[in-house]
C-alpha positions as CSV (number, residue, x, y, z in Angstrom):
1,M,-10.5,-24.2,-13.3
2,N,-9.0,-28.0,-13.4
3,M,-6.9,-29.3,-10.5
4,Q,-3.6,-28.8,-12.4
5,A,-4.1,-25.0,-13.1
6,L,-5.1,-24.8,-9.2
7,M,-2.0,-26.4,-8.1
8,K,0.2,-24.2,-10.4
9,Q,-1.5,-21.1,-8.8
10,A,-0.9,-22.4,-5.2
11,Q,2.6,-23.0,-6.1
12,K,3.0,-19.7,-7.5
13,M,1.4,-18.0,-4.5
14,Q,3.8,-20.2,-2.2
15,K,6.8,-18.9,-4.2
16,D,5.7,-15.4,-3.9
17,V,5.2,-15.4,-0.2
18,M,8.5,-16.7,0.4
19,N,10.2,-14.3,-1.9
20,A,8.5,-11.5,0.2
21,K,9.3,-12.9,3.4
22,E,12.9,-13.1,2.4
23,E,12.9,-9.5,1.3
24,I,11.6,-8.8,4.7
25,N,14.3,-10.6,6.4
26,K,17.2,-8.8,4.5
27,K,15.8,-5.5,5.6
28,N,17.1,-3.6,8.8
29,F,14.9,-1.8,11.1
30,T,16.3,1.1,13.4
31,E,14.5,2.5,16.4
32,E,15.7,5.1,18.7
33,Y,14.5,5.8,22.3
34,S,15.9,8.6,24.4
35,N,19.7,7.7,24.4
36,V,19.5,4.2,23.0
37,K,19.4,3.2,19.4
38,V,18.9,-0.4,18.5
39,E,18.8,-2.0,15.0
40,V,17.4,-5.2,14.1
41,N,16.7,-7.4,11.0
42,G,13.4,-8.9,9.6
43,N,14.1,-12.2,11.6
44,K,14.1,-10.1,14.6
45,E,17.7,-10.7,15.4
46,I,19.4,-7.7,17.2
47,L,22.1,-6.6,15.1
48,K,23.4,-3.3,17.1
49,I,22.9,-1.7,20.3
50,E,24.3,1.9,20.5
51,I,24.2,4.0,23.8
52,D,25.0,7.6,23.6
53,K,28.6,7.9,24.7
54,N,28.0,11.4,26.3
55,M,25.3,10.1,28.9
56,E,26.8,10.3,32.0
57,L,25.5,7.5,34.1
58,E,25.3,7.1,38.0
59,K,24.5,3.6,39.4
60,D,20.9,4.4,39.8
61,D,20.6,5.5,36.0
62,I,21.3,1.8,34.9
63,E,17.8,0.5,35.7
64,M,16.6,3.3,33.4
65,L,19.0,2.7,30.6
66,E,17.9,-1.0,30.8
67,D,14.4,0.1,30.4
68,M,15.2,2.2,27.5
69,I,17.0,-0.7,25.7
70,V,13.7,-2.9,26.1
71,I,11.5,-0.2,24.8
72,A,13.9,0.4,21.7
73,I,14.1,-3.2,21.0
74,N,10.4,-3.9,21.4
75,N,9.7,-0.8,19.0
76,A,12.0,-2.1,16.5
77,F,10.3,-5.5,16.6
78,K,7.0,-3.7,16.0
79,K,8.4,-2.3,13.1
80,V,9.4,-5.6,11.9
81,D,5.8,-6.7,12.4
82,N,4.1,-3.8,10.6
83,E,6.4,-4.4,7.6
84,T,5.5,-8.2,7.4
85,E,1.8,-7.2,7.8
86,K,2.0,-4.6,5.2
87,V,3.9,-6.7,2.8
88,M,2.2,-10.2,3.3
89,G,-1.2,-8.7,3.7
90,K,-1.8,-8.8,0.0
91,F,-1.4,-12.6,0.1
92,G,-4.4,-12.9,2.5
93,P,-5.7,-12.0,5.8
94,G,-3.9,-14.0,8.5
95,L,-1.2,-15.0,6.4
96,S,1.5,-12.7,8.0
97,G,0.9,-14.3,11.2
98,L,2.3,-17.7,9.7
99,M,5.5,-16.3,9.0
């Protein structure tokens, strides 16, 4: 294989990787935990947090609610990571970590 063909192949792969990452970034990921629902995008930006309006809170419940929000966000981010690994894994091991 000559150098020019190798460069073309590398450029195509780079374009494919960028397109795949762009598709992941466009997706929304939702996670529900107890009375909290969180929506994030593929860039791990929080788009929405919903708290069950029927939930009656006492002052002591606020700490529990904060914990629920953190868990829901972290689980949503794990969904992004899993999707990234699944999609980017076809380009080679470890590549998804670079994105």
